[in-house]
N, C-alpha and C positions, 0 to 999 in steps of 0.2 A: 197228666192224665189225658189220654187221647180221646177224641170225640169222633163221631161218625161225620164224615164230610159229604156223604151221599146226598143229603138234602140240599147242600150248596151246589153240588153238581147238577141236580135236577133243576134248581132255580136258574142257574146260568144258561141252561139249555131250554129255557121256556119257549113255547111255541112262537116261531117267527122272530126270535131275538138272538142277538149276537153281542160281540165285544168290540169296543173301540180300543185300539192299541195306541195310546197317547204316551208312549214310553221311550221316545227317542232320547239319546244322550244330548246334552246341550250343544255339543259341536255339530251333531247330525241335524238337529233342529235349525241351527244357525245356517247351515248350508242350504236348507230348504227355504228359509226366510230370504236368503240372499237371492234365490232364483226369482223372487217376486219383488225385489228391491225394498224389502222390509228390513229396518235396522236390526242387526244381530245382537240384541241385548236381552238381559234377564227380564226386563219389563215387557218386551214384546213376546218373549216366550211364554210368560205368565198370562198375558192377555189372550194369546191364542188358546191356551188351555182353558181359560175362563169362558171363551166362546163355546167350547165343547160342553163344559159343566152346566152352563146356564141356558142351553138351547131348550126352548119350551117343547114339551111332548116327545123328547128323544127317548124317554122311558118306554114308549110304545114299541120301539125297535131295538133297544139296547138294554141288556141285563147287567153288564159290568164294564168298567173302564180300567185299563192297566196304565198306571202312572210310572214315571221315572222318579227317583228319590227327590230330585229337585222340586218336583211339583206336588208331592204327596202332602206336604205341610202347608201348602199355599192357602190363602184366604181371599175372599171377595172384599170389595171396598167396604161392605157393611160389616165386616169382621167375621162372617161365617166361614168355616173351613170348607174346602172343596168336598171332603168326604161327608160332612154333615148335610150339605145341600144334596149330594147324590143319594145318601141314605134316605132322606125325606121323600125321595121320589122313587125309591125301590131299586136303585142302581148300586151294585156291589163294587167296592173299591179293591183293586189289585195292585201289585207292585212288581216291577222288573227288578230282579235281585242279582243277576250276573253283573260283573264289573269289567266288561270289555274283554278284548282278545289280545293274545300275545302269540308270537311265532312259536311253533313247536321246536324249531331249531334254527340255527343261523343259515343252514343250507336249504331251508324249506320256506315255501310261501303259505303253507297250511298253518292253521291257528288252533289254539285251545282257549277255553273260556276261563276267566279268573273270578275269584270272589268267595270260594268255599271257606277260607280260613275265618272270615268275619261273619259268615252268613247267620249263624244261630243268634249272635248278639244283635245283628241288624234286624232280624225278624221280630225280636222282642220290642225294639224301638218302633218298628212300623205298625205294630198293633195299636200304639197310641193314636195313630192317625186313621184307624178304621180298616186297615188292610186285612182281607180275609183269604186272598189267594195270591199266588206269586208265579212268576215266569222266569225260566232260565233258557237262554238261547246259545246254541253253537252253530257254526257255519261250516259247510263242506263245499269245496270247489271241484267241479268236474273239469278234468284236463288230462294231459298225458300222464298216465300212471297215477292219477288222482281221482278220488281221495285214496290215500294210502291206508293200509291196515293200522299203521301207527296212529294216524289222525282219528280214525273211527274208534279204535280201542281206547285211546286216551280220553276222548270226549264222552264216550258212553260210561266210562268209569266215573267221570265227574258228574254226569247226569244221575247216576245211581246214588251217589253220595248226597247230591242236592235233594233228590226226592226223599231220601230218608230223613234228612234234617228238616225239611219242610213239614213232613207228616208228623214228626216228633213234636213240632211246635204248633200243630193244629192248623197248618196252612194247606190249602188245596194246591198241589203243584201242577203247573203247566210246563210241559217239556217241549221245547222248540228246536229240533234238529233240522235246520234249514239247508236244503240243497240249493245253491245259488243258480240263477238262470244264465249267468254270464257264460258265453261260449257259443260254438256253432254245432254243438252235439244234437243228434236227433232225439226225438221224444223217448225212444226205447232205452237210450242210455240213461236218461233221467229216471225212468221207471226202475231200471236195474239198480242204479246207485241208491235211490231212495229206499228201495226194498231191502237192499243189503244193510243199510244203516239201521233201519227199523227192526229188522230181524235180530241184529246184534244187540240193539238197545233192549228190546223186550225179553230176549233170552237172559240177559244179565239181571233185569228187574225181577224176572221169575225166579232166578237163582237166589236173589236176595229176599225172596218171599214178600215182595211189595204187593199190597192189595190194589190190583189194577182198577177196580171200580172207583177208587179215590184218586185217580190220575187222569189228567186231560192231555192229549197230544195236540200240539199245534204244528201243523206240517204244511209244506209247500204242495201245491197241485203239481201233477206230473205234466211238464211242459217241455217243448223243444227249447234249445238255447236261443237267446235273443238274436244271435247272428246265424241261426240255422237257415239253410236254403228252403227247407220244406216246413211250412207252418202246420199247425194242427187246428182242426175245427173244434168247437165246443163239445160236440159229441165224442170225438176222439180223446180229448182231454179227460172227459168224464169216464170213458171206458178204461183208459190207462190208469187213471188215478184210483178208481174203485178196485180195479184188478190188483194194483200194487198194495193197497191198504188191506183188502180182505185176505191177502196172502201173507201179511206180516204183522198186523195189529191184533192182539187178543180180543176176542169178541166181548169179553167182560170189562174192557176198558171203559172208563167213565164217559168219554166222548172225544170227538175230534173237531178241532176248529182249524179253518184254513187261513193262512196268511196270504196277502195279496202279492207279495214278492216282486214288486216293481211293475206289476201289470197296471194298465190304466183302469179307471173305475169301471168302465164298460166291459173290458175284457174279464176282470175279476168277477163281475156279476153274471156275465154270460156263462162263464165256466162253472160258477157255483150253481147257477140255475140248472145247467145240464146234469151236474152231479146229483142234485136233489130231486130230479125227476125220476131217478132210479129208486124204486120202492124197496122196502124190507132190508135196509142196511142193518148190520148187527149193532151199531152204536149210534147215538144221537150225533148229528152233524150241525155245525154252525160256522160262523165267520169271526175272525179277529183281525180286521183290516187296519192298516196304518196309512200308507201312502195313498191308497185308493180313496180314503176319506180326506186326508190332509190336503192334497193338492187342489181339489175343487174349492175347499174352504179358504185356503190361502189366496187363491186367485180372486175369489169374491171379496175377501177382506182387504187385501193390499196394505194391511197395517193401519187402516184409518178407522177412527171412531165412528164416523158416519156410515161405515159399511158393515158394522157389526151385525145388524139385523139381517142384512143380505147374506152374510156369511153363515149365520145360523139357519136361515131358510135353506141354504145350499146343503148344509150338513144334514138337516132333517130329510131333505129329498134323497140324498145318496144313501143314508141309513135305511130309509123306507125301501129304496130299490133293492138293497141287499137283503132286507127282510122278505121281500117278494121273491127274490132269487132263492132264498132258503126254503121257501114253500113251493118252488118250482113253477112259479107263475109270472116271473119277470118278463116284461116286454119293453125293449128300449124305446 
């Protein structure tokens, strides 16, 4: 029996609140721990996530947290589960459900996302740990003749199937078609590519009669490539991003959350702030940052018990900054 997910959508987009994406795969988390000379172990990965879960007052700025499967069932030293602690503070638990990427073909560097075959069964298991929404990510690379039509079509078909399975199991689906920033392409190329992917995605969802009000889009901001000669100001990023989205995302979509996509914490918040200073957008806007939150916390923590409070204070500060950016009042 399906239920309305609109109340959950409204809750996650509460005023000034966003999501923490704490859903890196273990090997990805290990790489980031290594950057700060923190041992790459399950214990350290769990302790990092515990810092996020137990930060006092984070519920002022965060309405939901997305976990990886490894973290979903974790408990604190006092035996309480992560999701129980979060629920008691009004924070909703979500789960990353895609299972990594594989090459489209031997001759391509483009990728498709795996995990559909076991998704329905896994969603039933995740319910036991309080998960109410889920996220699926695909990646698209800008380069010579990329992304190809094959890459776009294959991944949007997977997105459509994922969305249907999630809704059938009463999960609120987040769709994350990320256009990577790697490259020297100008901002206009990012805009054109992002819009092409989103138009194809939402056309297929419409054809499949998906209720868009019960879907959240997680998307990249429109940015020039990291090696581009010409950079973009926050106002230009806002203009291109809003132009791209208003031209491709149905106005009845539940909401849009932005990923940080390798931007620094300051860059992500400056760009979000500029976007949110534009009034009367057709959908609610929020953030779902990972690295923009993770790096300042890891730098403060350094894997040491005596630095936990310092790391939590840093997390509270950066989430507060993003909350202010969401309201268009962020000042560095």
